[in-house]
C-alpha positions in Angstrom: 105.4 -3.5 182.3 107.0 -6.6 183.8 104.6 -9.3 184.6 106.3 -11.7 186.9 103.9 -14.5 186.0 105.4 -14.7 182.5 109.0 -13.5 182.7 110.5 -14.1 179.2 113.7 -12.2 179.6 116.8 -14.4 179.2 118.5 -12.6 182.1 115.6 -13.4 184.4 115.6 -17.1 183.4 119.3 -17.2 184.3 118.6 -15.5 187.6 115.8 -17.9 188.5 118.0 -20.9 187.7 120.8 -19.6 189.8 118.3 -18.8 192.6 117.2 -22.4 192.7 120.8 -23.2 193.8 121.3 -20.1 195.9 124.6 -20.4 197.9 125.9 -23.2 195.6 128.1 -23.1 192.5 126.5 -24.0 189.2 128.8 -24.9 186.3 128.8 -22.6 183.3 128.4 -25.6 181.0 125.2 -26.6 182.9 123.8 -23.1 182.5 124.6 -22.8 178.8 123.0 -26.2 178.1 120.0 -25.6 180.3 119.2 -22.1 179.1 120.4 -22.4 175.5 123.0 -19.6 175.8 126.5 -19.3 174.3 129.3 -18.9 176.9 129.7 -15.3 175.7 125.9 -14.6 176.2 126.1 -16.2 179.7 129.0 -14.0 180.8 127.1 -10.9 179.4 124.0 -11.8 181.4 126.1 -12.5 184.6 127.7 -9.0 184.2 124.2 -7.4 183.8 122.9 -9.1 187.0 126.0 -8.0 188.9 125.3 -4.4 187.7 121.7 -4.8 189.0 123.3 -5.3 192.5 123.3 -9.1 192.8 126.1 -10.9 194.7 127.3 -13.5 192.1 130.6 -15.2 192.8 132.6 -17.2 190.2 135.4 -19.7 190.2 137.2 -21.5 187.4 135.9 -25.1 187.1 133.1 -24.5 189.6 131.0 -21.9 187.8 128.8 -19.2 189.3 127.1 -18.8 192.7 124.2 -16.4 193.5 124.2 -15.4 197.2 122.2 -13.3 199.6 119.1 -12.7 197.5 117.1 -11.4 200.5 120.0 -9.1 201.4 120.0 -7.3 198.0 119.1 -3.7 198.5 119.3 -2.5 194.8 115.8 -2.4 193.3 115.6 -3.8 189.7 113.1 -5.4 187.4 114.7 -8.8 188.1 114.4 -8.8 191.9 110.9 -7.4 191.8 109.7 -10.1 189.4 111.4 -12.7 191.5 110.2 -11.6 195.0 106.7 -10.7 193.9 106.1 -13.8 191.8 103.9 -15.7 194.3 102.2 -12.8 196.0 98.4 -12.9 195.8 97.1 -9.8 194.0 100.4 -7.9 193.7 102.6 -10.0 191.4 102.9 -7.5 188.5 105.4 -4.6 188.8 106.9 -1.7 187.0 110.1 0.0 188.1 111.4 3.5 187.5 114.9 4.6 188.7 113.4 8.1 189.0 109.9 9.5 188.4 107.8 12.5 189.4 105.4 10.3 191.4 104.4 6.6 191.4 100.9 7.8 192.0 100.9 9.5 188.5 102.2 6.3 186.9 99.5 4.1 188.4 96.7 6.6 187.6 97.8 6.6 183.9 97.7 2.8 183.9 94.3 2.8 185.7 92.8 5.2 183.1 94.0 2.7 180.4 92.0 -0.1 182.0 95.0 -1.9 183.5 94.1 -4.7 185.9 94.1 -4.5 189.6 97.3 -5.3 191.5 100.0 -3.5 189.5 102.8 -2.1 191.7 104.9 0.9 190.6 108.2 1.2 192.5 110.9 3.9 192.3 114.2 4.8 193.8 113.5 8.5 193.7 110.3 10.7 193.5 110.8 14.3 192.3 107.3 15.3 193.0 106.2 13.0 195.8 103.5 14.3 198.0 101.7 13.6 201.2 98.2 14.5 202.2 96.7 17.9 201.4 99.2 18.2 198.5 102.3 18.6 200.7 105.5 17.9 198.9 107.6 14.9 200.1 111.2 14.5 198.9 113.4 11.7 200.0 117.1 10.9 199.2 117.5 8.6 196.2 117.8 4.9 196.8 117.3 5.2 200.6 113.5 4.7 201.0 110.8 2.4 199.7 108.4 4.4 197.5 105.6 2.6 195.7 102.0 2.8 194.6 99.3 0.2 193.9 96.4 -0.1 191.5 93.3 -1.3 193.2 89.8 -1.8 192.0 87.9 -2.3 195.3 84.2 -3.0 195.6 83.8 -0.1 197.9 81.8 3.1 197.9 83.8 6.3 197.4 83.1 7.2 201.1 84.9 4.0 202.1 88.3 4.8 200.4 89.8 5.6 203.8 89.6 1.9 204.6 92.5 1.4 202.1 94.7 3.7 204.2 93.8 1.7 207.3 94.6 -1.6 205.6 97.9 -0.3 204.4 98.8 1.0 207.8 98.0 -2.3 209.5 100.1 -4.2 206.9 103.2 -2.0 207.3 102.9 -2.0 211.1 102.8 -5.8 211.3 105.8 -6.2 209.0 107.9 -3.6 210.8 107.2 -5.4 214.1 107.5 -9.0 212.9 110.4 -8.7 210.5 112.4 -5.8 211.9 111.3 -5.5 215.6 110.4 -1.9 215.0 107.4 -1.0 217.2 105.6 1.5 215.0 102.4 3.2 216.2 99.5 3.9 213.9 98.5 7.5 213.8 95.1 8.1 212.1 94.6 8.3 209.2 97.7 7.3 207.4 101.0 7.7 209.3 103.2 5.3 211.3 105.4 6.7 214.0 108.4 5.1 215.7 109.5 6.8 218.9 107.2 9.7 218.0 108.8 10.3 214.6 107.3 9.5 211.2 108.5 6.3 209.6 105.8 5.7 207.0 103.2 7.8 205.1 100.2 6.5 203.1 98.0 8.2 200.6 94.9 6.8 198.9 93.1 8.5 196.0 90.1 7.2 194.1 88.1 8.0 190.9 84.5 6.9 190.4 80.9 7.9 190.6 78.8 8.7 193.7 77.9 5.0 194.2 81.1 3.2 193.1 84.9 3.4 192.7 86.4 2.8 189.3 89.9 2.5 190.7 91.9 3.5 193.7 95.6 4.3 194.0 97.4 3.7 197.3 100.8 5.2 197.7 103.2 4.1 200.5 106.5 5.7 201.5 108.6 3.9 204.1 111.7 5.6 205.4 114.2 2.7 205.3 117.9 3.4 205.1 118.7 7.1 205.5 120.7 8.2 208.6 120.3 11.2 211.0 123.1 12.9 209.1 121.3 12.6 205.8 118.2 14.4 207.0 117.6 18.1 206.7 117.3 20.1 209.8 113.6 20.8 209.4 112.7 17.0 209.4 115.2 15.7 211.9 112.9 16.0 214.8 109.8 14.6 213.0 111.1 11.8 210.8 113.0 8.6 211.4 113.9 5.4 209.4 114.3 1.7 210.0 118.1 2.2 209.8 118.0 4.9 212.6 115.7 2.7 214.8 117.7 -0.5 214.2 121.2 0.9 213.9 121.8 -0.9 210.5 120.4 -0.7 206.9 117.9 -3.2 205.7 117.3 -4.5 202.1 114.3 -2.7 200.5 113.1 -5.3 197.9 112.5 -8.0 200.6 110.7 -5.4 202.8 108.5 -4.5 199.8 107.6 -8.2 199.3 106.6 -8.6 202.9 104.4 -5.5 202.9 102.7 -6.5 199.7 102.1 -10.1 201.0 100.5 -8.7 204.2 98.5 -6.0 202.4 97.1 -8.5 199.8 95.4 -10.4 202.6 93.8 -7.2 204.0 92.6 -6.1 200.6 91.2 -9.5 199.6 89.5 -9.7 203.0 87.7 -6.5 202.1 86.0 -8.3 199.3 84.3 -10.7 201.8 81.1 -10.0 203.6 82.7 -9.6 207.0 86.0 -8.1 205.7 85.2 -4.5 206.5 84.1 -5.4 210.0 87.3 -7.4 210.6 89.5 -4.6 209.3 87.9 -2.0 211.5 88.1 -4.3 214.5 91.9 -4.8 213.9 92.5 -1.1 213.3 90.5 0.1 216.3 92.6 -2.2 218.5 96.0 -1.2 216.9 95.5 2.6 216.3 97.4 4.7 218.8 95.3 7.8 218.1 92.3 6.2 219.8 92.4 7.2 223.5 94.9 10.0 222.9 94.4 13.6 223.6 94.8 15.3 220.2 94.7 18.6 218.3 92.6 18.2 215.1 92.9 20.8 212.2 90.4 20.8 209.4 89.7 23.7 207.0 91.8 26.1 209.0 89.8 25.3 212.2 91.4 23.6 215.1 89.8 21.5 217.9 91.3 19.9 221.0 89.8 16.7 222.3 90.1 13.0 222.9 89.9 10.5 220.0 87.3 7.9 221.0 86.6 5.8 218.0 86.6 5.0 214.2 83.4 5.0 212.2 82.5 2.3 209.6 84.0 4.6 206.9 87.3 4.9 208.7 86.6 8.5 210.0 87.8 9.6 213.4 85.4 10.2 216.3 86.7 12.9 218.6 85.1 14.0 221.9 85.5 17.8 222.1 84.1 19.0 225.4 80.7 17.3 225.7 80.2 16.9 222.0 81.4 14.1 219.6 82.7 15.3 216.3 83.5 13.1 213.2 86.4 13.9 210.9 86.7 12.1 207.6 90.0 13.8 206.7 92.0 16.1 209.0 95.4 16.7 210.4 95.9 15.2 213.8 98.6 16.0 216.3 99.0 13.8 219.4 99.2 15.8 222.6 99.6 12.7 224.8 100.1 9.2 223.6 98.0 6.6 225.3 
């Protein structure tokens, strides 16, 4: 695991030094002296960083220049350590080029008593899944796929609140950083122009009165194009690239989402945190006020979503009766 609080790797030290002078040349002799490298070792580390996807220019007599850190799309241990280094709660990361599921990786760490706040990130999930065990496969290196280890002071019935917090965090970042107006669909999807752009899944282990740990997985459709989507999802999925008309760098997006989410999660530890979260979610959730079709345990109900309970469950007015759904599939019949 790579803990960005104490990065001892020589390559990372070189990267950090170059990042301090981003956009400017740093002489090779300065780098070798400062970092205690031989010129040969320096060149080897520069080559390794370039292979990780960093834009590093070089000129005789002038040295090396690191450019466009925020524009780097390739995910690597180095950029995760760098971009997450100052994020409250989520500064520790582990990266997998390909994995069955980041949820599996975090659960294993949780069971080994790993601390809260570890983030597992991958370029490709071979057994990614959504709610109700549905499979979810995305093209490699196109999406942002990650899971978080949390040890919240919540009761098991409140685990839905983590989905709500993650949804609010992603929504705010998509709007503020990328001008994508995504709508929150209860309990754990974000839609852009009616198509899914993000899915969230929280799972917890514990006893009836307390949670030992929770794992929140987030998948954001980032850089795939219409042409790269299969026929069956073309009408129901979209990406930031499709909405904006150009690709965006995934590591910087990850850092913004984690920064936003850390404040929501830390707020939940405060006495009024739950109340604040629910107030924000009720205001932002597009499902509330919409006519919907709800499916639960093979039964379907048509009604109007009228509220969210203190546990994050959905309140639906079906005829004259109000029904509460803790977990269900929701289809919007009319957006508010």
